[in-house]
C-alpha positions in Angstrom: 126.7 15.4 -177.8 125.1 18.2 -179.8 124.6 22.0 -178.5 121.0 20.9 -178.5 121.6 18.3 -175.8 123.7 20.4 -173.9 121.5 23.0 -173.8 118.7 20.7 -172.7 120.6 18.8 -169.9 121.8 21.6 -168.1 118.6 23.0 -166.7 118.1 19.2 -165.6 121.3 19.6 -163.6 120.5 23.3 -162.3 117.4 21.5 -161.1 119.1 18.5 -159.3 121.2 21.1 -157.5 118.3 23.0 -156.4 116.2 19.8 -154.6 119.8 19.2 -153.0 120.0 22.6 -151.6 116.7 22.5 -150.3 116.9 19.4 -148.5 116.6 20.0 -144.4 120.5 21.0 -142.9 121.9 21.4 -146.0 123.2 25.2 -145.6 125.4 26.7 -148.3 125.7 30.6 -146.6 126.8 30.9 -142.4 123.1 32.6 -141.9 121.0 32.4 -138.5 118.0 34.0 -138.1 116.3 34.7 -134.1 114.2 32.2 -134.7 116.6 29.3 -135.8 118.9 31.3 -133.3 116.0 30.1 -130.2 115.7 26.2 -131.4 119.5 25.5 -131.3 119.9 27.5 -127.8 116.6 25.7 -126.3 117.7 22.4 -127.3 121.7 23.1 -125.7 120.5 24.6 -122.6 117.0 24.2 -122.3 117.2 21.8 -118.8 119.7 21.2 -116.5 120.4 17.9 -114.3 121.9 17.4 -111.2 123.9 14.3 -111.0 124.2 12.8 -107.8 127.1 9.9 -107.3 125.7 6.8 -105.9 127.2 4.5 -103.4 130.1 4.7 -100.8 132.4 7.5 -101.4 135.1 9.7 -99.4 134.3 13.2 -98.9 137.0 16.0 -99.8 140.7 15.4 -100.5 141.6 12.5 -102.7 142.6 13.0 -106.7 140.9 15.9 -108.6 138.1 14.2 -110.1 138.4 10.3 -108.6 135.1 9.1 -108.6 136.2 7.2 -105.2 135.5 10.8 -103.7 132.9 13.7 -103.5 134.0 17.4 -103.3 132.4 19.6 -101.0 129.9 21.1 -103.4 128.7 17.6 -104.3 128.3 16.6 -100.7 126.4 19.8 -100.0 123.7 18.7 -103.3 123.6 15.4 -101.7 122.6 16.6 -98.3 119.6 19.2 -100.4 118.1 16.3 -102.0 118.2 14.3 -99.0 116.2 17.3 -97.6 113.5 16.4 -100.9 113.5 12.8 -100.2 115.3 11.6 -103.7 117.9 9.9 -102.0 118.8 8.6 -98.4 122.6 8.3 -96.8 124.9 7.4 -93.7 128.2 8.9 -92.6 131.0 8.7 -90.5 133.8 10.5 -90.1 137.0 9.6 -91.0 139.9 8.7 -88.1 142.5 11.3 -88.1 145.1 8.5 -89.3 143.5 7.8 -92.6 142.7 11.7 -93.1 146.0 12.6 -92.7 146.4 10.2 -95.3 144.1 11.1 -97.7 142.6 14.3 -96.6 139.0 13.1 -96.7 136.6 14.2 -93.7 133.9 12.0 -94.0 132.5 8.1 -95.4 129.2 8.3 -96.9 127.1 5.7 -98.6 124.2 7.0 -100.8 121.0 5.5 -101.8 118.5 6.3 -104.1 114.8 6.6 -102.8 111.7 5.5 -104.6 110.6 9.4 -105.1 113.9 9.4 -106.3 114.2 7.2 -109.2 110.6 7.9 -110.1 111.9 11.5 -110.5 115.2 10.6 -112.9 113.0 8.3 -114.6 110.9 10.9 -115.8 114.2 13.5 -116.4 115.4 15.0 -119.4 118.7 13.5 -118.6 119.4 11.0 -121.0 119.7 6.9 -120.1 120.6 6.6 -116.2 123.9 5.0 -115.0 124.0 2.1 -112.6 126.4 4.7 -110.1 124.8 7.7 -110.6 121.0 9.3 -110.1 120.4 12.0 -112.6 117.8 14.4 -111.8 116.1 17.2 -113.9 116.1 20.4 -111.2 115.4 23.0 -113.6 113.8 24.0 -116.8 114.9 27.0 -118.9 112.4 29.0 -121.7 113.7 31.4 -123.9 111.3 34.6 -124.0 113.4 36.7 -126.3 116.3 37.3 -128.5 118.1 40.5 -128.3 120.7 40.6 -130.5 122.2 38.0 -132.7 125.4 39.6 -134.2 127.9 37.9 -136.9 131.9 37.8 -136.1 134.3 36.5 -138.0 138.0 35.0 -137.7 139.7 34.4 -141.3 138.6 31.0 -141.3 135.3 30.6 -139.7 132.0 32.6 -138.6 130.6 33.1 -135.0 127.3 34.3 -133.9 127.1 36.2 -130.7 123.3 35.6 -129.6 121.8 37.6 -126.3 118.1 36.9 -124.9 116.1 37.2 -121.7 114.6 33.8 -120.4 112.9 31.9 -117.9 114.2 29.7 -115.4 111.6 27.0 -114.0 112.1 25.2 -111.1 111.4 21.4 -111.0 109.9 19.9 -107.4 113.4 19.1 -107.2 115.2 22.1 -107.6 117.4 23.3 -104.8 116.5 27.0 -105.2 112.8 27.3 -105.1 109.5 26.9 -106.4 109.2 30.3 -108.0 110.6 30.9 -111.5 113.1 33.3 -112.1 113.9 35.7 -115.0 117.5 35.3 -116.4 119.3 36.5 -119.3 122.1 34.7 -121.8 124.5 35.0 -124.2 125.6 32.3 -126.5 128.3 32.0 -128.6 127.8 29.8 -132.0 130.1 28.7 -134.4 129.4 27.9 -137.7 130.5 24.3 -139.2 130.7 24.9 -142.6 131.1 21.3 -143.5 128.4 19.7 -141.6 126.3 23.3 -143.0 125.3 23.9 -139.0 125.5 25.6 -135.6 127.0 24.4 -132.8 127.7 26.4 -129.1 131.0 26.7 -128.0 130.3 28.9 -124.8 127.1 29.7 -122.6 127.0 32.4 -120.1 123.6 32.8 -117.7 122.7 34.6 -114.7 119.5 36.4 -112.9 118.6 39.5 -115.1 118.8 41.6 -112.4 122.9 41.1 -111.7 126.0 40.9 -113.4 127.1 37.6 -115.1 128.7 35.8 -112.6 131.3 33.9 -115.6 132.4 34.7 -118.7 132.7 32.0 -121.5 131.4 33.5 -124.0 134.2 37.0 -123.5 137.0 34.6 -122.9 136.0 32.4 -126.4 136.3 35.3 -128.7 138.9 36.4 -126.9 140.9 33.3 -127.7 139.5 33.0 -130.9 140.5 36.6 -132.3 144.4 35.6 -131.5 
């Protein structure tokens, strides 16, 4: 190939590379604007669903995370959903002899109401499973990003993003109808192979309170060991 042919082919190759790098999702550097961070966080944390286990189950005791048992917190959630006419349930005390063997205190049978089925259908909680009722209890709107800071290890790049937002209860919410001002922080990791950011830790609390969880702090401590 002549020198003329080489020189004329090079700009064409550069043009192809430029077009490829301009395609959506293709990133050459671990940069993240506030607007991009807000879009990622809204997708990851924009709503919360309460998942109620349906059917016959025991309350308390049993193997950890066994589908045959409900925790006391889940039991309290079932009662709260029943107060909103989203589920109905029947319960019976477990005889002391069986209670001793399993640690469970009650047998409960949970069924969805028509209102509950309609609320689940309207929720942004993914496909409904036959043995659960997933209902959206609040949505989260980001108002402002107040910090977007880079931190690195020898092989990976991270961003700690902090901001303010509003948590908006749905009619099924257990926290009342009033929107709540909140603050949040998120730890994002740049996937250099996929060219995108992924959330690996998140904390959120009412704006006037101290954070009750330390997921971001703990994750940072782990990756920097």
